[in-house]
N, C-alpha and C positions, 0 to 999 in steps of 0.2 A: 263506418262500423262502430258499434257501441263499445264502450270501454267497460272495465270491470266495476264491481260494486264499490260504493263509497268513493267514486271519482267525480270530478266536476269538469264539465266542458263549457267553454265560453263561446257564446254566440256572437258573431260579428254584426250585431244590429247597430244601427246608427244611434249615437248618444246625443240627445237633444239638450243636455245640460248647458252646452256652450251658448245656445240661443238665449237662455235666461241670463247668463252672465254678461252678455253684450248689451242687455237692456238697461233701463235706468235703475237707480238705487232703490226706488220704491218696490219694484218687482223683485229685486234681490232680497229685500227684507221679507216680502211675502213668502218667498220660497226658501227662506233661510234654513228651516229645519231639515231640508232635504238636499242641501248643497255641501260640498266639502268645506271644512272649517276655514280654508284659505279665503273664501269669498264672503264669509258671513259678516265680517266687520268692515266698516268704511274706513277704518284706520289701516295703516300699512302694517302688515304682519308677515311673518315668515311663512312660506308655503308649508302646508301639512298634508300628508297623504291620507290621513284618516278621514273618512266621511262622517257626517253627523248622524245620518239615518241609513239603515240598510234594511231591506225588505226580504223576509223569508216566507215563501208560500208552501205550506205542508200539503202536498197533493195526494199522498197515500198511494195505494196500489189496488188490489182486488179485495174489497171489503166483503167479508162473509155475510155481513148483515144485508147486503144487496144482491145476494145470490137468488135466482140464477141470471140476473140481469147483467152482471159483470163477469168478465172472464179475462184470460191473458190477452185476447184480441181486443177487448173493450174494457179498459181499466175504469175505475170509478171516476177519475178526473176527466175522462172523455165521454162519459155517459151523457146523452143529449137531454137538455131541458129546453123545451120549446124549440127544438131543432138546432140547438147550439150546445157545444160541450160545456159542462158545468164549470170547468176551469176558466172558460172565457169570461164569465161574469166577474170573477175576482180580478183577472188581469185588466179587464176594461175599467173596473172600479179604481184600481191603482193608477192606471194611466190617466184617468180623470183628475186625480189628485197630484198629477205630475210626479208620481213615484214610478220611475221607469228602469231603475237598476234593481234587478230581482234575482233571488236564488229560488228556483222551484225544486223542491225535494220530493222524490218519488220513491216508492218501494219496489225493488226488483228490477233486473236488467231489461225484461220484456217491456215493462211499463216505461222505463227510461227511454227506450228507442221510439216508442209510439208517441210519447208526449214531446220529446225533443223534435221529432219530425213535424208534428202538428204546429208547435209554436213557431218553428223556423219559417213555416209557410204562412201562417195566419198573422204573425206579428213582425214580419220582416220590415225593417226601417221604422219600427214603432217602439219596440222595447229592447232593452239590453238585458238578456236573460242568461243565467247560468243554470244548467240542469244537473242535479246531484242525485245519484242513486245510492240508497242506503238499505240495510237489512230490514226484513219485514217484522221482526219481533222487538224492536227497540222502543216503540211508542213514539209519541211526540217529543218527549224529552230526549230520547235516544237519538232521534233524527237530528236534533240540534247539537247533541254531543258529537255526532259523527262528522258534522261539517264545521265544528268549532274553529278550526284554523283558518277558515275562510270568512269568519265574522271579524271585521276590523273597525266597524263604525262605533261611535260612542253609545248609540242606542240602536236597538233592533226592533223592527215591527214584524210581528209574527201573525200570519193570516192562515186560516184553514182554507184549503182549496176547494171545499164543498160549500162555502158560504155564499148564499144568494142574498144580497142586501143592497140598500142605497145609503148606508152610513158612510160618511167621508173618513177614509183612513187618515187623511191630512188633519182633520179636526181632532182625532184621537192622538196623533203625534204631537200636535200643538198643546193639548191639555197635559200630556205627559211631560213635555218640556217646561210648561208654565209652573207645574208643581214640583219640578225637580224630583220626580218619583223614581223608584227603582223598578216599579211595575205599574202599568195602567191597564186595567181590564175593561173591555167594552161590554156593557150590559144593555139589553133591549127588552121590550115588553114581550111577555109570553104570547106567541101567536094564537089567535082564536080561529081555529080551523076545524069547523064541524064537518060532519059527513056531507058529501054532495047531495044534490037533490034527488038523484035516482041511483041508489046503490052506493055501496062503500067503494073506496079506492082499492082496498085490499082486504079480502075476507080473512086472510091470514092474520091480520093485525086487529080484526074486529073484536075478538074475544080477549085481547090483552087489556091489562089495566091501563088507566091513563098514564102517559109518560110523566116521569118525575122530572122536575126542573130544579133549579138551584134554590137554596135558602141563603140569603146574604144579609149581613149586618152592616149598616152604614152609619156614619156619624150624622148628626143633625143637618149638616150642610150638604149631605149626599155627594161628597167629593172623595171621601176616604173609605177604603174597604177594611172593615173590622173583623169580619167573619164570613166564611163561605163554606157551604156543604153542597155536594152534588151526588147524584146517583144513589147508592144505598145509604150513604151518610145522611141523606135528607130525613130518613126515618129514625135517626138516632137523636139522643138528647143534644141540645145546643150547649157547647162548652166553649167559653170565651176566656182568653187570658185575663186574669184579674188586673194586671197592670194596664191593659187597654181600657177596660171598663172604668177604672179609677181615673185614668187620664182624660177620657172623653166625657165621662159623666152620664151620657145617655146614648143608647144605641137603638137604631130603628131596624126592625126585622122585616125583610121583604121576601115574599114567596111568588111575586108576580114579575120577577125579572129573570132573564136567562143569560147565560154566558154566550156571547156571540163568537167566541174563539178568535177574537181580534185583540192582540196584546202588544203593548209596547214595553220593552225591557231595557234597563240599563245593562249594557253588555257585560261590563266587568263583574257585576253582581250575578247575572245569569250564569256566566261561565264558572264562577266560583262555586255556586250551588251545584251545577251539573258535575263538576270535578269532585266535590266533597261528598255528594250524595249519589253514588253510582247506582244505587237501587231505584232511583226515581225514573219512572218511565213516562208519566203523563204530566204535561204542563198544568192541566186543570186539576187533576186529582192529587198530585204530589207537590210540584214546584210552587204553584200559587198559594195553596193553603200554608205551606211551610213559610213563605215570605210574610204572609199575613200574620201568622202566629208569633213570628219573631221580630216584628217591626219595633217593639218598644223594649227589647231586652237590653238592660243596662250594661254598658262597657265603659271603662275609664280610658279616655283618649289622651289626657295629659298626665304623663308620669311624674313621679316625684322629682326626677332629674330636670324635667321641663320647668317645674315650679321653682326649683332652685336657680335656674338660669334667669328667671324673671326677678330675682332678688332673694327672697326666702319664702318659707312656707306661709308665713303670716301675710306676705304681700298679696296672696290670692284672695285674702278676705278684706283687703282694703277697699274703700269706697271707689277709688279710681279704677280698680281691676274687676269690679263686679259687673256681671251682665244682668242688668235689672229687668224684671218683667215689664215695668213701665217704659223702659227704653225699647223693648221689643214691640210693645203695642204702639208706640209712637212711630216706629220705623215700618211697621207692616199693618195695613188696615185690617187684614183678616189672617192673623197667625194661625197655623194649624196646631192641633193639640199635641203633635209631635214636638213642635218647638217649645211649647209651654212646659211639656213634660221634661224636656231636656234641661230646663233651667232649675229643676229640683223643687221640693216643697216650699222653700222659703223665697221663691221668686228670683233666685240668682244661682249661678253655677260656678263655684270655685273650681269644680272639675266637671267637665261636660259629659252628659250621658249620650251615648250613641243611639240614634234612631234612624229608621228609614221609612219612607212614605210609600204606602200601597194605595193607589188611587183608582177611581172608576170614571169612566165616561159613559153617561147614561144617555142613550139615543132617544130622540123624540118619539112619542107614541105614534106619530104619523109615518115613521120610517118602517120599511119592510125589512125583516131579518128572519132567515130560516137556514137550517143546515140540512143538506142531503145525506142523512146518515141512517136511513131506513127505507124500505119499500113504501111504507105509508107516506113518509116525508117526500119521497120522489113523486108520488102521485099528487100529493097536496101542492107541492111547489109548481109542478107543471100546470095544475089548474089555476093557481094564483097568477103565474106569469102570463097566461092568456086571459086572465080575468082582472081582478082588482089591482094587481101589480103589473099591468101590461107595459108600464113605462120601462120596465127592466128588460123587456124582450128585445129591444133594439129594432122593433118592426113598426111599421105604420099600419094601424088597423083601419079597415074600411068603414063605410057608413053603417054597415051591418055588424060592426064590432067583431070582425074576424079577419084572418089573414089567409088569402088564397093566392099562391104563387101564380104569376102570369102564364107559366108553362103548364100548370095543372089542367086537367081535362075533366069536366063533369058530364055525366050522362043525362038523359032526359028525366025530368021530375026528381032529380037528386038535389038534396038540400044540405047546405053546411051552415049550421046555426051560429049564433053569437058565441063568443069565447071559444072559437075553434081556430086551428091552424092546419093548412094543407100545404105540404112541402113541394119543392121543385120537381117537376116531371112526373108527379103522381097522377094516376088515372082512376076514375070511379065510373062504374056502370050505371045503368038506369035504376031509378027508384031507390036510391040509397039515402040514408039519413045519418047525419053526424051531429052530435050534440056534445058540447063542452069537452072536446077531445083534441089531441095533437096527432096528426098523421105526418109521417116523415117524408123523405125524398124518394122518388122513383118506386113508389108502391103501386101494385096492380090489384085493384079491388073490383070484384064482380058486381053483379046486379042484386038488387033486394038485400043489401047488407045494412045492418044497423050497428052504429058505433056510439056508445054513450059513456062519458066519464072515463075515457081510456087514453093510453099513450101507445101509439104504433110507431116504431122506429123506422129505419130505412130499408128499402128493398124487400118489403114484405108482400107476399102474395096471399090474397084472401078470395076464396071461391064464392060462388053464388049462394045467397040465402043464409049467410053466416050472421050470428048475433054476438056482439062483443060488448060487455058491460063491466065497468069498474076493473078493467084488466090492463096489464102492461105487456106488450109484445115486442121482443127484441128484434134486431135486424136479421134479415135473411130467413125469417120464419115462413112457413107455408101452412095455411089453413085451407084444407080441402072443403068441398061443398057442405053446406048445412051444419057447420060446427057451431056449437053454442058454448060461449065462455062467460063465466061470471066470477069476478074477484079472483082472477088467475094471473100468474106471472110466467111468461114463456121465454125460455132461454134462446140464445141466438142459434139459428139453423135448425130448430126443431120442426118436425112435420106432424101436424095434427090430422088424423085420418078422417075421411068423410063421415058425417053424421055423429061424430063424437060430442059428448056433453061433459063439461068439467065445471066444478064449482069450488072456489077457494083452494085451488091446488097450484103449486109450482111445477112446471114441466120443463125438463131440460134433457139434452142428449147425455147419455152415459159415457 
């Protein structure tokens, strides 16, 4: 039985960390960022309970942007992409990077029960998962604030549960640790996803303006984040802290990169910001910009009392106690502008300036990265995963470049073209045609049915002579004979009466 809101339950999945610890030292070094600090050093150290990295997956609840496709029975995290729950793509990605200790955060008790049951069945003996239920109005920052007492690692990896990508979370974690950053944001190329060959994926989205992406400012090495604007802020004037511009000397503005919603945070800093800024709701809109703007704000670390302990005030200016810029350059092949800034204008720091590093991990342009945050994105991602990004599907495509489950039944003269998927137990009548579409499990499709650029979920019944183009049909929908749909979204359990024609409409039960 499910527990109340803002509680965490621990799944008794098998923990595979011990297998790594029993292997040779090279493997321990490879996986060091993800092991308890006890095992990271080859020297003898006292055992420590705190882990080095902890993973939080923000899986959300029932997003209004995806209505009528989502509901209390089908939350966003379990929405099928190429016949797999979208959350499975993130969990598999983390598993591939040997990140197997996870907290999955969902919104609402109904979602909590559904996700918990699915994970316990799909990932038994594979992942060690805790499921946390939080309120629906707190945003991403509020979700982390609600589970703060369960965050014990020195660094936290935060991943959006609607992310479909092949970017290695382990590589992001390694970059974060290498720079000793307080935050590392993953950026990827803006996807080029034009309309499909025959009809749009969603007529509802067709009249909208092109989606706004981030404007980011980076240092010349493209390692440090100097400025970020997203959403409505993209259209505003760019305002950058003067201290940052003076310190770095040059800033490169990019409008071709988007935030992948894959972050690494230093836990102590993240929790301090969340505690002090109770009004912050969004990691992307509030927390990240705040950290970026404040990264070079001067603070005196050494007090006058500390200076007196070292001798007297003049001793801070002696040659023996100066931290010289030349020494820094000699000890670090590529010092960051933060380190140079901390030394002061004269190249030495009798009193140190406090800085923190906001870094970026820029994924290769060959990597696929998209978020399922709208109906248009849902259609595009399904098309991509059975098309150019088919390596993410986890399926073996046939010589005809499609996936037809062995238990599926095709009628006479029925064709399933390239970039299509037909699920387990589904049946199609005679003279049907399927192009660039996903059909789920146990669907019953009559004769003379045409399906183009569409997603049909599970247990859908489609009558003879129907035409479906650029549409998304949820589970347990019934289309009676001769229905024509173009650019529509049909909610679960809806019945479309015979001979009906709809264009660009969402249809759902009241």
